[in-house]
C-alpha positions in Angstrom: 0.0 0.0 0.0 1.6 3.2 -1.2 0.3 5.6 1.5 0.9 3.2 4.3 4.4 2.6 3.2 5.0 6.4 3.0 3.8 6.7 6.5 6.0 4.0 7.8 8.9 5.4 6.0 8.2 8.8 7.7 8.1 7.2 11.1 11.4 5.4 10.5 13.0 8.7 9.5 12.1 10.2 12.9 15.0 8.9 15.0 14.4 9.7 18.6 16.6 12.3 20.3 17.9 10.9 23.6 20.7 12.9 25.2 20.1 16.0 23.1 16.3 16.1 23.4 16.2 19.3 25.4 18.9 21.2 23.6 18.1 24.1 21.4 19.2 23.9 17.7 21.8 26.6 18.3 23.2 24.8 21.2 23.5 21.5 19.2 25.3 23.3 16.3 27.7 24.9 18.7 28.3 21.6 20.5 29.0 19.8 17.2 31.5 22.4 16.0 33.2 22.7 19.4 33.5 19.0 19.5 35.5 19.2 16.3 37.8 21.7 18.0 38.1 19.4 20.9 39.2 16.6 18.6 41.8 19.0 17.2 43.0 19.6 20.8 44.0 15.8 20.8 47.2 17.2 19.1 48.4 18.0 22.6 48.5 14.3 23.4 50.6 13.8 20.2 53.0 16.5 21.4 53.5 14.7 24.7 54.4 11.6 22.8 56.6 13.8 20.5 58.4 15.1 23.6 58.9 11.6 25.0 60.5 10.5 21.7 62.8 13.5 21.7 63.9 12.6 25.3 64.4 8.9 24.4 66.4 9.9 21.3 68.6 12.4 23.2 69.3 9.8 25.9 70.2 7.2 23.2 72.6 9.7 21.7 74.2 10.4 25.1 74.8 6.7 25.6 76.4 6.5 22.2 78.6 9.6 22.9 79.7 8.0 26.2 80.6 4.9 24.5 82.7 6.8 21.9 84.3 8.8 24.7 85.1 5.6 26.6 86.9 4.3 23.5 88.8 7.6 23.0 89.8 7.7 26.7 91.2 4.1 26.5 93.3 4.9 23.4 94.5 8.3 24.7 97.5 8.9 26.9 96.9 10.0 30.5 98.0 13.5 29.7 95.3 13.8 26.9 92.5 12.8 29.2 91.5 16.4 30.4 91.7 17.8 26.9 89.4 15.1 25.6 87.0 15.5 28.3 86.9 19.3 27.8 86.5 19.0 24.1 83.7 16.4 24.6 81.7 18.5 27.1 82.0 21.7 25.0 80.8 19.8 21.9 77.9 18.2 23.7 77.2 21.1 26.1 77.2 18.6 28.9 78.9 17.9 32.2 81.0 14.9 33.1 81.6 13.4 36.5 83.7 10.3 37.5 83.1 8.2 40.6 85.4 5.5 41.8 84.2 2.1 43.2 84.0 3.6 46.7 81.5 6.2 45.5 83.9 9.2 45.7 84.0 11.8 42.8 87.3 11.7 41.3 86.9 14.1 38.5 84.5 16.8 37.2 84.6 18.6 33.9 83.3 21.9 35.5 86.4 21.9 37.7 88.8 22.2 34.6 86.7 24.4 32.4 83.9 27.0 32.4 80.3 25.4 32.8 78.7 24.4 29.6 75.2 24.9 31.0 73.8 26.8 34.0 70.8 25.9 36.0 68.6 29.0 36.2 66.7 30.2 39.2 63.1 30.5 38.3 62.7 33.2 40.9 64.9 35.5 38.9 63.1 34.9 35.6 60.2 37.2 34.2 56.6 36.3 34.8 56.3 35.1 31.2 58.5 32.1 32.1 56.3 31.4 35.2 53.2 31.5 32.9 54.9 29.2 30.4 55.8 26.7 33.2 52.2 26.8 34.6 50.9 26.1 31.1 53.3 23.2 30.8 52.1 21.7 34.1 48.5 22.2 33.1 48.9 20.5 29.7 50.9 17.6 31.3 48.1 17.1 33.8 45.5 17.1 31.0 47.3 14.7 28.8 48.3 12.5 31.8 52.1 12.9 31.2 54.3 10.9 33.6 55.5 12.7 36.7 59.3 13.2 36.9 61.3 14.2 40.0 62.8 17.7 40.3 66.6 18.0 40.1 68.7 19.6 42.8 72.5 19.8 42.7 73.7 17.6 45.6 75.5 19.3 48.5 77.8 16.4 48.9 78.6 15.2 45.4 79.1 11.5 45.9 77.8 8.5 44.0 75.2 7.9 46.6 73.4 11.2 45.5 72.9 9.7 42.0 70.7 6.6 41.9 71.8 5.9 38.3 75.5 5.8 39.4 74.7 3.5 42.3 72.8 1.2 39.9 75.8 1.3 37.5 78.3 0.5 40.3 76.2 -2.3 41.5 75.1 -4.0 38.3 77.8 -2.7 35.9 75.1 -1.8 33.4 74.4 1.6 32.0 71.5 3.7 33.6 69.7 6.8 32.7 67.4 9.2 34.4 65.0 12.1 33.4 64.6 15.0 35.9 63.2 18.5 35.8 65.7 21.3 36.3 64.5 24.2 38.7 63.2 26.1 35.6 61.4 22.9 34.5 63.6 22.0 31.5 64.7 18.4 31.1 67.9 17.4 32.9 69.0 14.1 31.4 71.7 11.9 32.8 73.4 8.8 31.5 76.2 6.6 33.0 78.8 4.2 31.7 81.3 2.0 33.5 84.8 2.6 32.3 87.9 0.6 33.1 90.9 2.9 33.0 93.5 2.2 35.6 90.8 1.4 38.1 87.0 0.8 37.4 85.1 4.1 37.5 81.5 5.3 36.6 81.2 8.1 34.1 78.2 10.3 34.7 77.0 12.6 31.9 74.4 15.3 32.6 72.7 17.5 30.1 70.3 20.4 30.4 68.2 19.9 27.2 66.5 23.3 27.1 66.1 22.9 23.3 63.6 20.1 23.9 61.4 22.4 26.0 61.8 25.2 23.4 60.8 22.8 20.6 57.7 21.4 22.4 56.6 24.9 23.6 56.9 26.2 20.1 54.8 23.3 18.7 52.2 23.8 21.5 52.1 27.5 20.7 51.5 26.9 17.0 48.8 24.2 17.8 47.2 26.7 20.3 47.1 29.5 17.7 45.6 27.0 15.2 43.1 25.9 17.8 42.1 29.5 18.7 41.6 30.3 15.0 39.6 27.2 14.5 37.6 27.8 17.6 36.7 31.4 16.7 35.9 30.3 13.1 33.7 27.4 14.4 31.9 29.7 16.9 31.2 32.3 14.2 30.2 29.7 11.6 28.0 28.1 14.2 26.3 31.3 15.0 25.9 32.1 11.3 24.5 28.6 10.6 22.2 28.8 13.6 21.1 32.3 12.4 20.3 31.0 9.0 18.4 28.0 10.4 16.9 29.0 13.7 15.6 32.4 12.8 13.4 31.3 9.7 12.2 28.3 11.9 11.2 30.6 14.6 9.3 32.8 12.0 7.6 29.7 10.7 6.8 28.6 14.3 5.2 32.0 15.2 3.2 32.0 12.0 2.0 28.4 12.8 1.0 29.5 16.3 -1.0 32.5 14.9 -2.8 30.1 12.5 -3.6 27.7 15.3 -4.9 30.5 17.5 -6.9 31.8 14.7 -6.7 35.4 15.8 -5.7 36.8 12.5 -8.0 36.0 9.5 -5.2 36.3 7.0 -2.0 34.9 8.6 0.9 35.3 6.1 3.3 32.3 6.4 6.7 33.4 5.0 7.5 31.4 1.9 11.2 32.3 1.9 11.5 32.2 -1.9 15.2 32.9 -1.9 16.0 29.7 0.0 16.6 26.6 -2.1 17.3 24.3 0.9 15.1 22.1 3.1 14.0 25.1 5.2 12.8 26.9 2.0 10.9 23.8 1.0 9.4 23.6 4.5 8.4 27.2 4.4 6.6 26.9 1.1 5.0 23.6 2.2 3.7 25.3 5.3 2.5 28.3 3.4 0.7 26.1 0.9 -0.7 24.0 3.7 -1.9 27.2 5.4 -3.5 28.4 2.3 -5.3 25.0 1.6 -6.4 25.0 5.2 -7.8 28.5 4.8 -9.5 27.5 1.6 -11.0 24.5 3.3 -12.2 26.6 6.2 -13.8 29.1 3.9 -15.3 26.3 1.8 -16.7 24.8 5.0 -18.2 28.2 6.1 -19.6 28.7 2.6 -20.9 25.2 2.5 -22.6 25.6 5.9 -24.2 28.8 4.7 -25.4 27.2 1.5 -26.8 24.2 3.3 -28.7 26.5 5.6 -30.1 28.4 2.6 -31.0 25.3 0.6 -32.7 23.7 3.5 -34.7 26.7 4.5 -36.8 26.7 1.3 -38.2 23.1 1.5 -38.6 23.4 5.3 -40.5 26.6 4.8 -42.6 25.0 2.1 -43.4 22.0 4.3 -44.3 24.2 7.2 -46.7 26.3 5.0 -48.3 23.1 3.7 -48.8 21.7 7.2 -50.1 25.1 8.5 -52.5 25.2 5.5 -53.9 21.8 6.2 -55.9 23.2 9.2 -57.5 25.9 7.1 -58.5 24.2 3.9 -62.1 22.9 3.6 -62.0 20.4 0.7 -60.3 17.1 0.2 -58.9 18.3 -3.1 -57.1 21.2 -1.4 -55.9 18.9 1.4 -54.5 16.3 -1.1 -52.7 19.2 -3.0 -51.1 20.4 0.2 -50.1 16.8 1.1 -48.5 16.4 -2.4 -46.6 19.6 -1.9 -45.3 18.4 1.4 -44.4 15.0 0.1 -42.4 16.6 -2.7 -40.6 18.9 -0.3 -39.8 16.0 2.0 -38.4 14.1 -1.0 -36.4 17.2 -1.9 -35.0 17.3 1.6 -34.1 13.7 1.5 -32.1 14.3 -1.7 -30.4 17.3 -0.2 -29.5 15.5 2.9 -28.2 12.5 1.1 -26.2 14.7 -1.4 -24.8 17.0 1.4 -23.8 13.9 3.4 -21.9 12.5 0.5 -20.3 15.7 -0.4 -19.0 16.2 3.1 -17.7 12.6 3.5 -16.1 12.0 0.1 -12.6 13.5 0.9 -12.3 11.5 4.2 -13.5 8.3 2.6 -11.2 8.6 -0.4 -8.2 9.0 1.9 -8.9 5.6 3.4 -10.1 3.8 0.2 -8.1 1.0 -1.4 -7.6 1.8 -5.1 -7.9 -1.1 -7.5 -7.6 -1.5 -11.3 -10.8 -0.5 -13.1 -11.7 -0.6 -16.8 -13.6 2.6 -17.4 -15.0 1.3 -20.7 -16.7 -1.7 -19.0 -17.8 0.4 -16.1 -19.6 2.9 -18.3 -21.1 0.1 -20.4 -22.5 -1.6 -17.3 -23.9 1.8 -16.0 -25.7 2.5 -19.3 -27.1 -1.0 -19.4 -28.6 -0.5 -15.9 -29.8 2.9 -16.7 -31.6 1.5 -19.8 -33.2 -1.2 -17.7 -34.5 1.3 -15.1 -35.8 3.5 -17.9 -37.9 0.7 -19.4 -39.4 -0.1 -16.0 -39.9 3.6 -15.2 -37.9 3.2 -12.0 -36.1 5.8 -10.1 -37.7 8.6 -12.1 -36.1 7.5 -15.4 -37.9 8.5 -18.5 -38.2 6.1 -21.4 -38.7 9.0 -23.8 -35.7 11.0 -22.6 -32.6 11.9 -24.7 -30.8 9.0 -26.4 -27.4 8.0 -25.1 -24.6 6.9 -27.4 -21.4 5.3 -26.1 -18.2 4.6 -28.2 -17.1 1.6 -26.3 -13.2 1.3 -26.2 -11.4 -2.0 -26.7 -11.3 -4.0 -23.4 -8.4 -3.2 -21.1 -7.2 0.0 -22.9 -8.9 2.5 -20.5 -7.6 1.1 -17.1 -7.3 3.4 -14.1 -6.5 2.9 -10.5 -9.3 4.0 -8.1 -12.5 3.3 -6.2 -14.9 1.9 -8.7 -18.1 2.9 -6.8 -16.9 6.5 -6.5 -15.7 6.9 -10.1 -19.1 5.4 -11.2 -20.9 8.0 -9.1 -18.9 10.8 -10.6 -19.5 9.7 -14.2 -23.2 9.1 -13.5 -23.5 12.6 -12.1 -22.0 14.0 -15.3 -24.3 11.9 -17.4 -27.3 13.1 -15.4 -26.3 16.7 -15.8 -26.0 16.1 -19.6 -29.4 14.4 -19.8 -31.0 17.2 -17.8 -29.8 19.9 -20.2 -30.6 18.0 -23.4 -33.9 18.2 -25.1 -36.1 15.0 -25.2 -35.1 14.2 -28.7 -31.4 15.1 -28.1 -28.3 12.9 -28.0 -25.9 12.4 -25.2 -22.5 11.1 -26.6 -20.1 9.4 -24.3 -16.5 8.4 -25.2 -13.7 6.8 -23.3 -10.2 6.8 -24.8 -6.6 6.5 -23.6 -4.1 9.2 -24.6 -0.6 8.5 -23.5 -0.6 8.2 -19.7 -4.2 9.5 -19.3 -7.6 8.1 -19.7 -10.2 10.7 -21.1 -13.9 10.3 -20.6 -15.9 12.9 -22.6 -19.6 13.5 -22.2 -21.3 15.8 -24.9 -24.9 17.0 -24.7 -27.3 18.9 -27.1 -28.2 21.5 -24.6 -27.8 25.2 -24.7 -24.1 25.0 -23.8 -22.2 26.7 -21.0 -21.2 30.3 -20.9 -17.4 30.5 -20.7 -17.7 32.7 -17.7 -19.7 30.0 -15.9 -17.6 27.0 -16.8 -15.9 27.0 -13.4 -18.9 28.1 -11.4 -20.9 25.0 -12.4 -18.6 22.9 -10.2 -19.4 25.0 -7.1 -21.8 23.5 -4.5 -25.4 24.4 -4.9 -25.0 26.0 -8.3 -28.5 26.7 -9.2 -28.7 27.4 -13.0 -31.0 24.8 -14.4 -32.7 24.2 -17.8 -36.0 25.9 -18.5 -39.1 23.9 -17.6 -37.4 21.7 -15.1 -39.4 21.2 -11.9 -37.9 23.1 -9.0 -36.0 21.1 -6.5 -35.4 18.0 -8.6 -31.5 18.6 -8.4 -29.6 19.7 -5.3 -26.9 21.5 -7.2 -24.3 19.2 -5.8 -23.9 16.6 -8.6 -21.0 18.2 -10.5 -19.3 19.4 -7.2 -19.3 15.8 -6.0 -18.0 14.6 -9.4 -15.1 17.1 -9.2 -14.3 16.1 -5.6 -14.2 12.4 -6.6 -12.1 13.0 -9.7 -9.6 15.2 -8.0 -9.4 12.6 -5.2 -8.1 10.3 -7.9 -5.5 12.8 -9.1 -7.6 13.7 -12.1 -9.4 16.7 -13.5 -12.8 17.6 -14.8 -13.6 20.6 -16.9 -16.3 22.0 -19.1 -15.6 23.2 -22.7 -17.2 23.5 -26.2 -18.0 20.4 -28.2 -15.1 19.3 -30.5 -17.5 18.9 -33.5 -18.6 22.6 -33.2 -22.2 21.6 -32.6 -24.5 23.4 -30.1 -24.1 22.0 -26.6 -21.6 21.4 -23.8 -18.8 19.0 -23.4 -17.5 17.8 -20.0 -14.1 16.1 -20.1 -12.8 13.9 -17.3 -9.1 13.1 -17.2 -7.7 10.3 -15.0 -4.1 8.9 -14.7 -3.9 5.6 -16.6 -3.0 2.5 -14.7 -1.6 -0.9 -15.8 -3.7 -2.9 -13.4 -0.7 -4.5 -11.7 -0.7 -2.5 -8.5 -2.9 -1.8 -5.6 -2.5 1.4 -3.6 -4.1 2.7 -0.4 
């Protein structure tokens, strides 16, 4: 069923909102864009890994440098030792200490040459350095960086003050350490056991300020990029929210005014410049409001017309009943009873047609459409009409206008619809043609298929329809009837009901001149052709 499938598809598209159900649209847009910036902030985690790799690489280089220095010291003469150590520390900007097996310091590069690095006192540095260190600690806490001990120069410089030296003396294996200098720059240390004249442990320390400068520079660049992206995201989010939320609010306010009904003509903005989904929604709401207004107007007019149409027969019945008490003869009494009977029949026809006219739209929305051969339907209708005319049933006249039907080939005029309703519409059109045709006239009916449409044409020999009235004849209670017709025989709803039925089947019905140029009117019904292989609801 097509309509039920569309309804179920629409229900499936409505995914329930769980965690964001109470958020405004602006908040959601901001949240999504800021989340993208938060993902960008993950670069700080990468920088922590990057710093770790730099430290590991520097320590590995220190171990290699100590190995080369060990080889050089073994090959050098004793009087060349101090020169080699001095050149080594100047080249690597490091400090070398030597501890004997008893843990005593036997040599120190700073004792023979100017220091290659100086540990700076953070108390003597400007506030910008304090801010940078605070930022470093904050980022380390956010990314969960390992906590390293702070470095303090030992007052008693012995092997016991250096855990890595103690470890090297005990196990004979090189050891390394990472500490933070007072100004929170990496202070790296590496050891190596050397065997000169007596076993000694060589301790190399290095204040790797360049690592801190590199990491801070990368963090600064990332922070600048993040700030720019954040500002751009917020501005774009606000712009997007403005272009989405504001028109939605306008539409919501207009919908509320329509619901309250305080303004007779509520203008729902159509947003013609918008070609997106919001523009489509605005135009759909505007069209829906216009259709609703037309339906309300039609309902009000229909109620007024019903009241007007019912008043005449009711007044006539009342007059006849009141007159029964005043008449003296049976002939007059019989005449009044005949008038009352005719008015009651007229009321019955009016109520039946009014009931059908008011229910057709709702019934068509729930009707199952099936394949219908229009040619066979009309042929069956005309056969039944002829049988009733011969019997004089249902008011049919045997001496009325003749009806000619050009029957199409079976299966060529297939449509999808409600057979009973389509038959009612065509029957109303035929009744209208018969009522306007003279007794010796001819009503011509034709059903053909043209492309993707089925055309049903009904021509009569009546006076024709004024072009100015060709739309009015489909209005409810249209009262222009042929001369000589008894008053009240038609409710004025036949063609209105026919149009409602045909339009409910996505078709059209219109009045026009006859194609052969003869005097009379022609009503053309157009319906979408169907192949008979589908059933829709």
